[in-house]
N, C-alpha and C positions, 0 to 999 in steps of 0.2 A: 402827458395833460394838464401836467398841472404847475408847470413851467411858466404858462401865460398867462399868468391872474394877474397883470399890471392895470386892467382895465377893470378889472373887480373894485367894490367899496372898499377901503384899507379895513374897516373890521371883519367884515369878511373875509378879507385877503390872507389878514391873519388868522382866521379861523381854518380854512382850507391849507392853508400852507403849512401846518401842522397835521394837516392827514399823509399818511403813507402813500407814496405812489404806487398808482394804479395795477400797475405792471410788476409789485412788489409777489414776489411767490412766496407759498404761506405750504411746500411742502410737508413740512412737520412741526408740530408744536411740543413745547415744552411741559410734562405731563406735570400736571395739577397736584398738591398734597391736602385740598379742604374736599372731604368727606358733608355730605347731608345730614344728619343722623335722624332717623326714623323719629317722628312725634312719640312720644308716649304719652300713653292714658290717664294723668292724675285718678284718685279714687273717687270716682263722683258724684257721692254724699257727703264724706269727711271733708270737700273742699267747695261744698255749694251751703254757704252761711245765711243765703234767703231761704232755701227748703226748710233748713232746720229752726228757722225763726218761726218761719209759717208752723211747721206741728209742731212746736214748745210752747204758742199762744193760744193754740186749736184744741188740738187735744187734754184730756184728761190726763189724771198723772199714769194711771195701770197703764191706756190705753197709749200714752207717748212713751212710756216705757220698749212696750210689747212693737208697735210697728219700728221704733227707730231701732230697736236690734233687728228686727227683720231685715229695716234697711242698711242698715251697717252689712251685715252677712249679704245683701244680696248686690250692693256695690262692690264687695270685693269681689264677686262673682263674675259682674261685670268686666271689669279692670283684668281679670285672670284668664278668663274664660272666653265669655259673649263678644266680647270686642276684636278676638280673633275669628272666631265665628262667623259675626257680620261681616266682617273684610274679606273671607272666603266666599263667600254671599256676592258681595260686587263684584268678586274675578273673575268666578264661575257661574254666571247666571243662568236660568232657567234657559232648558232648550225644548221647542217641537220639532218632533219628528214626524213628518206625515205621511211620509212615501220610505217605501226600503232603497236597495241596492237596485233592483232591478223592478221599481214600479208597484213591487206590492208585498206581499210579508206571506211567510207561512202560516199556515190553517186560517187567512181573510175569511172573512164572512161575506157571504155570498152578497148581502147590498154595498161592502167597500168591494165590491171583486172589479167589477171594470174600472174604477176610478182608480184602485191599488192604495187606498189610504189606511195610516193606522193608528196617526195620533199621538203618539208617544209623547208625553210631557216627561225631559229627564228637567231631576231638580240634584242641586253641589247637596253633599252631607251634612256640608254645614247649616244649610235650610233643614232637615231632616233635625240634627241636634237641637237645634233652637229650637224647634216643634215640640221637641220632649221636656227641653228645661223650662218651656212658657207654660206647660201643663202640668207639671212639680213646683213650680213659684205661684199657682194660682192666680197669671193674668189675668183671666176670664173668668175664671172660679169666685177670686175672693169676693168681688160685693154680692154675689150670691150665698155663697155663704156664710156672710151678715156676722163675723165673729167678731165684730168692731161695732155692728148696729150700722146706723146710718155712716161713719166714717169708716165705714170697710170700702167702700168708693173712694174715699182720699186714700188711703190705704194702697188699693189699687193704683188709683194715677201718679202717685211717688213712685212706684215700682216701675211704670211704664215711662215715665220720665227719664228716669237713669237707665236703661233698658233702649229705649228710643235710639238716643243716636248711635247707639253699637250695634244695632239690631239686623242689619242688613234690610230693613224695611219687612222686618218679620213683623212688624205692627200693624200691616196693614191688615192680613190674617187674621190678629188677634182684634181689631176694629171691626172687621164684621160679623167673626163670633160671637161677640159681645154684641153685637147689634141683636144677631139671628137670637141668640137667648134673651135678649129683655123683648122680643116680639114674643116670643114663644110664652113666655114668664103671665106676659101681660092678655094676652088672650088663653090663660090657663089651656096650654095644652093636655090635649089626652090624647091615649094610643099611640102611633106613630111619634107623632108629637111630641109627645110627652119622653118616649126614648131620646129622641134627636136632642132633648133639652137636657136629658141627664150625661147625652155624651160632651153636651160643648162646655158645661159646669165641671167636670171632668180633672181629677189632680195626675189620673194616672195615664202615663203616657198612651200604654197600649188600650185602652177605653176611651181617649180625648179625641174628639173631632173638630174640626177646622170648619167651617163655613163663608164660602162664597157668597156674594150679590148681585144679583145680574138686572141693572138698575137701569143704567144710560144708553136711551138711542139716540138715531141720526141725526134728531135735531137739537138733543146736549139743551144746556142750559143748565139755569139755578134752580127752576122747576121742574125736579125731577119728574113727579107726577103727574104734571099738567102736561107734560111732553112726551106720557107715556101711550106707545097707541096699541101693545103687546094684546092679544086679546088672549082670554082662557076660558077653554069652550069645556061645557062637563060632560062625561060621559056617561047614558043614562042608566049604564049597564055596569058597569066599571065603578062609579062613583070618582074615578080619577078627572082630573084636566089635562086637555091638549095644549100647546103653546103655539100662537099662530102671531107672527110677526119677527120682527131684526131686534139683536140689543148688539149695538155697537162696540160693548165695552162691558167685560167681566172681571170682578174684582176675586183676589183670591182665589182663582180656575183652578187648583192643585187641591181645590177642598174638597173634604168628604160628603159635603152636601152643601143647597145655596137656596138661599133665598130670592124670586123672582117677580119684581114688581108687573102687573098684568091688569087691567079691565075684565072683570068676569061678565061673559055674554049669556043670558036664557035660551031659550028653545028657538023662542019666539026674536032672536038676533037680538034682543037688547039692552044694552050695556049697564050693570047694573053697579051697586056698589057696594061695598062691606064693609060694617062697623066695627072696632076692637068689639071682639068677646061673642061675637054673631058667625063667626066661620074662622 
């Protein structure tokens, strides 16, 4: 087909004439000696002069000594362990099992019997290990312990900055849990809520909780509060609330607890608002 190119423009003819005949058979190819090396993560803290410079300029001497020592140690952990765990989380993502092989499961509850639902969430071992490491490293608890006063929040932010690119997105439940802890602290949580705050800010992996946040609804948009149509009705006998609505997206759905954004409705079906510290 390339023999008849005399009618083409000279420049195009020169280009086409260098193309192998379209009928040429490539039934075999020569093996290549080139292999792409997998990228290797450098130590994230020691190779980041911008972060080092910021901490040097802003932290007091003793605080700087303590924080940078912890960041250097944690950075080595990110390079040697956390990065691999994060990659495993991205390779083996979570899986939701809603039905058994025969449409149900042994010991299914009565309310699930007709539908055959069981809703098991399977997560990778790497995700579970990152959860334990996050607790030990105080990725949520540090600003609430206030070891370095107001600079404890900067210490936490620096660790998350090193952690995030290698975390396999475990920064999502960390952010949700930190937000929940901040809310409970601001409202001076008591009773069960105080217990939840203690779990959220624990460094003990066996005691540590993560929190989800159920906010986004079908309307979406940046004004999450303004788009909220979910109603919370209080039960006069138990004092608990029942939710009526539809949450389109739930952050950190594998968490131990969750905060839900809803509008409170009183006995007269009037939607009321709650100010911080009043409920």
